[in-house]
MIDOTI-395915 format. One record per residue (C-alpha): x, y, z; residue number from 1. Coordinates in pm, 1 decimal. Example, Ala and Ser with C-alpha at 12.3 -4.5 7.8 and 13.67 -1.06 7.14 Angstrom:
BEGIN
((1230.0; -450.0; 780.0); 1)
((1367.0; -106.0; 714.0); 2)
! end
This chain:
BEGIN
((-18617.7; 942.7; 13342.7); 1)
((-18486.6; 737.2; 13062.3); 2)
((-18458.3; 882.1; 12729.2); 3)
((-18680.2; 636.9; 12509.1); 4)
((-18522.7; 716.0; 12190.8); 5)
((-18149.8; 700.7; 12291.1); 6)
((-18164.1; 320.9; 12423.0); 7)
((-18017.8; 99.2; 12150.2); 8)
((-17982.8; -263.8; 12181.7); 9)
((-17630.5; -247.7; 12199.9); 10)
((-17675.5; -1.1; 12514.0); 11)
((-17952.7; -121.8; 12668.4); 12)
((-17887.1; -250.2; 13023.4); 13)
((-18118.8; -491.4; 13191.4); 14)
((-18235.8; -205.8; 13424.2); 15)
((-18311.6; -21.0; 13091.6); 16)
((-18504.6; -291.4; 12968.0); 17)
((-18702.1; -330.2; 13269.9); 18)
((-18762.6; 35.1; 13323.7); 19)
((-18921.1; 13.3; 12919.9); 20)
((-19097.3; -297.3; 12988.9); 21)
((-19285.3; -125.1; 13301.8); 22)
((-19343.4; 179.4; 13107.6); 23)
((-19517.5; -22.6; 12812.4); 24)
((-19710.2; -210.8; 13063.3); 25)
((-19884.2; 100.1; 13163.7); 26)
((-19938.6; 166.4; 12793.1); 27)
((-19642.6; 390.4; 12689.8); 28)
((-19641.7; 295.0; 12330.1); 29)
((-19318.1; 491.1; 12313.8); 30)
((-19152.1; 269.1; 12558.8); 31)
((-19258.4; -22.1; 12338.8); 32)
((-19131.9; 118.0; 12024.1); 33)
((-18785.9; 159.1; 12192.8); 34)
((-18789.8; -211.2; 12287.0); 35)
((-18898.3; -309.1; 11921.4); 36)
((-18624.2; -65.7; 11777.9); 37)
((-18359.7; -209.0; 12012.1); 38)
((-18441.6; -567.9; 11905.3); 39)
((-18582.9; -613.4; 11590.2); 40)
((-18274.5; -633.1; 11372.0); 41)
((-18186.1; -948.7; 11597.1); 42)
((-18536.9; -1116.0; 11577.9); 43)
((-18617.4; -1047.1; 11198.8); 44)
((-18255.1; -1157.6; 11145.2); 45)
((-18308.0; -1490.4; 11302.7); 46)
((-18641.4; -1523.6; 11158.0); 47)
((-18496.4; -1464.6; 10793.8); 48)
((-18275.6; -1732.0; 10856.9); 49)
((-18525.1; -1972.3; 11021.2); 50)
((-18810.8; -1892.3; 10733.4); 51)
((-18615.2; -1833.5; 10463.2); 52)
((-18763.1; -1541.4; 10268.1); 53)
((-18721.1; -1193.6; 10397.7); 54)
((-19089.2; -1065.1; 10316.9); 55)
((-19206.7; -1349.2; 10509.3); 56)
((-18978.6; -1322.9; 10805.3); 57)
((-19031.0; -934.9; 10803.2); 58)
((-19409.2; -1021.0; 10830.7); 59)
((-19356.2; -1272.6; 11108.0); 60)
((-19130.5; -1058.7; 11314.5); 61)
((-19385.1; -757.9; 11325.8); 62)
((-19662.1; -1009.8; 11404.3); 63)
((-19412.4; -1144.4; 11697.0); 64)
((-19377.8; -768.6; 11811.1); 65)
((-19745.1; -734.1; 11787.4); 66)
((-19828.9; -1053.5; 12012.3); 67)
((-19567.6; -971.1; 12234.8); 68)
((-19744.6; -615.7; 12309.7); 69)
((-20039.8; -805.0; 12378.9); 70)
((-19907.0; -1059.9; 12578.0); 71)
((-19641.6; -806.2; 12804.5); 72)
((-19836.8; -859.1; 13100.6); 73)
((-19736.6; -1224.9; 13093.4); 74)
((-19347.1; -1148.3; 13039.3); 75)
((-19205.0; -1297.4; 13365.9); 76)
((-18854.6; -1150.0; 13275.1); 77)
((-18688.4; -1500.7; 13340.6); 78)
((-18510.8; -1415.2; 12985.0); 79)
((-18393.2; -1112.6; 12836.6); 80)
((-18716.1; -936.8; 12599.4); 81)
((-18508.5; -1019.0; 12264.1); 82)
((-18518.4; -1367.0; 12319.8); 83)
((-18890.4; -1394.2; 12467.5); 84)
((-18980.3; -1199.2; 12132.7); 85)
((-18761.2; -1483.0; 11956.6); 86)
((-18946.8; -1745.4; 12109.3); 87)
((-19256.0; -1576.1; 11997.7); 88)
((-19151.0; -1522.2; 11662.1); 89)
((-19025.4; -1875.9; 11631.7); 90)
((-19370.5; -2044.3; 11754.8); 91)
((-19509.2; -1827.6; 11472.7); 92)
((-19285.7; -1891.7; 11229.8); 93)
((-19308.4; -2284.3; 11273.5); 94)
((-19683.0; -2265.7; 11295.0); 95)
((-19729.9; -2075.6; 10955.1); 96)
((-19465.1; -2333.5; 10786.7); 97)
((-19665.1; -2612.6; 10900.4); 98)
((-19981.4; -2443.3; 10807.8); 99)
((-19853.1; -2364.5; 10430.9); 100)
((-19629.8; -2646.6; 10349.0); 101)
((-19405.2; -2391.6; 10244.0); 102)
((-19155.2; -2533.1; 9987.0); 103)
((-18758.7; -2552.9; 10005.4); 104)
((-18727.3; -2316.0; 9716.9); 105)
((-18789.7; -1985.4; 9926.5); 106)
((-18430.6; -2100.1; 10057.7); 107)
((-18253.0; -2041.7; 9709.7); 108)
((-18498.5; -1685.5; 9706.7); 109)
((-18361.2; -1604.5; 10019.8); 110)
((-18002.4; -1628.8; 9913.2); 111)
((-18026.9; -1376.1; 9640.8); 112)
((-18130.0; -1141.5; 9896.3); 113)
((-17844.3; -1177.2; 10133.1); 114)
((-17730.4; -872.1; 10337.8); 115)
((-17354.9; -717.5; 10352.9); 116)
((-17243.2; -989.2; 10554.3); 117)
((-17263.0; -1262.1; 10354.9); 118)
((-17218.1; -1082.6; 10029.0); 119)
((-16856.2; -1160.4; 10005.0); 120)
((-16899.0; -1516.5; 9975.7); 121)
((-16899.4; -1678.7; 9613.9); 122)
((-17252.2; -1717.2; 9470.6); 123)
((-17193.3; -2071.5; 9469.4); 124)
((-17110.4; -2127.0; 9839.6); 125)
((-17398.2; -1910.8; 9956.8); 126)
((-17636.5; -2147.1; 9747.7); 127)
((-17471.1; -2444.7; 9872.5); 128)
((-17534.6; -2317.6; 10257.0); 129)
((-17872.2; -2250.6; 10166.6); 130)
((-17974.6; -2536.1; 10048.0); 131)
((-17785.6; -2725.9; 10340.9); 132)
((-17982.2; -2504.9; 10570.8); 133)
((-18324.4; -2636.5; 10390.4); 134)
((-18211.4; -2971.7; 10449.7); 135)
((-18181.5; -2926.5; 10810.2); 136)
((-18472.0; -3020.5; 11057.6); 137)
((-18673.5; -2741.2; 11161.0); 138)
((-18545.7; -2741.0; 11510.0); 139)
((-18165.3; -2767.9; 11428.1); 140)
((-18229.6; -2510.6; 11152.3); 141)
((-18327.6; -2256.0; 11429.8); 142)
((-18093.2; -2311.5; 11634.1); 143)
((-17803.9; -2282.9; 11354.5); 144)
((-17969.1; -1954.7; 11253.8); 145)
((-17990.4; -1842.3; 11607.4); 146)
((-17659.3; -1935.7; 11733.0); 147)
((-17418.2; -1937.6; 11423.3); 148)
((-17625.2; -1645.4; 11216.3); 149)
((-17728.9; -1425.5; 11489.7); 150)
((-17457.7; -1486.8; 11766.0); 151)
((-17727.3; -1578.2; 12017.6); 152)
((-17585.4; -1763.8; 12309.6); 153)
((-17664.7; -2182.6; 12312.5); 154)
((-17861.7; -2070.6; 12636.4); 155)
((-18058.9; -1787.7; 12509.2); 156)
((-18133.3; -2009.1; 12204.9); 157)
((-18273.7; -2292.4; 12449.8); 158)
((-18481.9; -2044.2; 12615.3); 159)
((-18645.3; -1919.5; 12293.1); 160)
((-18681.3; -2268.1; 12175.6); 161)
((-18764.1; -2435.6; 12466.1); 162)
((-18500.7; -2712.3; 12423.1); 163)
((-18285.9; -2882.9; 12659.2); 164)
((-17951.0; -2700.8; 12652.5); 165)
((-17760.4; -3024.8; 12554.2); 166)
((-17958.1; -3054.9; 12248.2); 167)
((-17905.4; -2697.0; 12135.5); 168)
((-17534.4; -2762.4; 12152.9); 169)
((-17587.3; -3112.9; 11971.3); 170)
((-17770.5; -2918.5; 11723.0); 171)
((-17484.7; -2655.1; 11668.7); 172)
((-17239.6; -2903.4; 11623.0); 173)
((-17433.8; -3100.2; 11370.2); 174)
((-17571.2; -2835.7; 11213.9); 175)
((-17222.9; -2673.0; 11177.4); 176)
((-17083.4; -3011.9; 11031.7); 177)
((-17370.6; -3027.4; 10759.0); 178)
((-17325.5; -2669.4; 10644.9); 179)
((-16929.2; -2731.4; 10630.4); 180)
((-16968.4; -3030.3; 10410.9); 181)
((-17199.3; -2844.6; 10175.8); 182)
((-16925.5; -2633.0; 10152.4); 183)
((-16655.1; -2874.7; 10115.0); 184)
((-16891.0; -3073.3; 9850.7); 185)
((-16950.3; -2750.7; 9652.3); 186)
((-16565.4; -2667.0; 9630.2); 187)
((-16520.4; -3015.9; 9485.9); 188)
((-16713.2; -2930.7; 9176.4); 189)
! end
């Protein structure tokens, strides 16, 4: 039998994931907890970049996993579980953003709490990138956060966001260009 706690995101095979999903569908909360443990970092990372504030993103990620638990019977397995939950999280975050009319200042707040991966960049550059991210249209920001920020493939981002693959590729290219321009402008200070 599959050891539920021993499965981590980097070592989880599609067969491991399928077995955990099957067990979770039968009500095994430990199996679902293993799925959450394996994928929560990627989902939270994406939502942190998309939503802007860590506290909001963590709440959105939690809501996405709760929703996924309730709708697990609807998971068809056409994508990875991680992609499916990220898509749920994206829709929840987008709806929350529309409903609450959040301001772009939250992106600046997010910058001050960046994780160690980005901590080596000068503060001015991080602020410039955060502001540039805040100015991107929602879909483009989501694609940039997924592909450039969290390492999702273009096809995974397309599945998560329900966008054509070509649109995802265009969003990555244009988003990267805008972020680079923001850094170049910042260097000319």
